[in-house]
Each structure stands twice: as structure tokens, then as C-alpha cells.
C-alpha angles and dihedrals in degrees: 000000000000117000117227113231126232115300095245091065093061095073135264120326115258095256089064094060113153120257114227100185121133092246092057092050092049091049093050091052093049093056098041102130093182091078103083102151097138100036098083092047091051092049090049091051090052096047099040097080091051092050092048093051090047091050093049090048091054091048093049092048090050091053092049092047091050090052090050092051090049092051091047093050093046092051090049090052090049093049090051090051089051093047094056100029106065090123092059113112094241108018095174093058091043091054093047090048091049091053092049092047091053093047098061093140092060129079101259095210091061096046113099118196127185127184126196124183143120088221092227118139111264094022122109129254114212118201120186126185129184133186130181123246137181130186110208128178119196091344095309117114106230098178135358137171141109129303108223130189129178129191128186124196133171115252111241 
């Protein structure tokens, strides 16, 4: 004898018969949330400007950071030249030239170099370099100023 299963496995009761009218089909298509063809494109269009501004900001920051590293290295090279070159005829000019030679990636007309020392053995030579920077996003200057680096070394 076959056992009949529960009544809910036999299908819907007769009062839940499906409607096959044209209006019902149209209504089911209108509210079909599985069709999301344009949603991802719309979200991308909304997020793209933010991503572009963020990308350009990272690039601008990278350029400024590269300039800072270049100024710092050039000032260090100049201070080293001053530390070992006290017997040079014009040590100030030699230090400034050494800084400019080390900062070849920078625009030389914008690079300011100052040297302070008494050029006596055991005293310090202080070399300071500064270079302008500006971070601009979409033509608007967000931040600007001068990158400054100072190095002190003992004169030998």
C-alpha cells in the first residue's frame, strides 16, 4: 500500500490557480529585480570621478615626495662637500654647486640654497635647500608651499 505524502507536496490548492492573463505577465516583467543590466554601469559612472580625483591626488603627492627626497639628498651631498672641503678657495660656492649638481631633476631657478659656516675645523657647516611645491587636483590648488631640508655636518 502506497502512502500518500503530505498534502503540501501535491501542488497548490485550487484557489491559488495561476493567472495567465496579459496584465499579470506584464506586471511580473515590470517588477523583475533580477534584470540589473544598467545598475553596474550607473554605479561605475557615479564612482569614476571620485576614483580619478583620488588617483590624481596620489600621483601629485608622489611627485612632491620625489622632489622632497631629491632636495634632501642634494643638501646632504652639499653638506658633505662642505665638511671635507674647507681648504677649497671658495667653499660656499663649491657647496652650492654641489647641491645644484645633485639636484638635476629639479628646476634650478627655483632651488634656493644657503650655506652657513665659519669653515674652522670642528665647527659645523649648515646647508639648507628649499624648493616650491603645489598639489593641484583638477586645476584647483589644494596645497602649496616650499619643501625645506637642512643638513649639518662637522667640518674636518
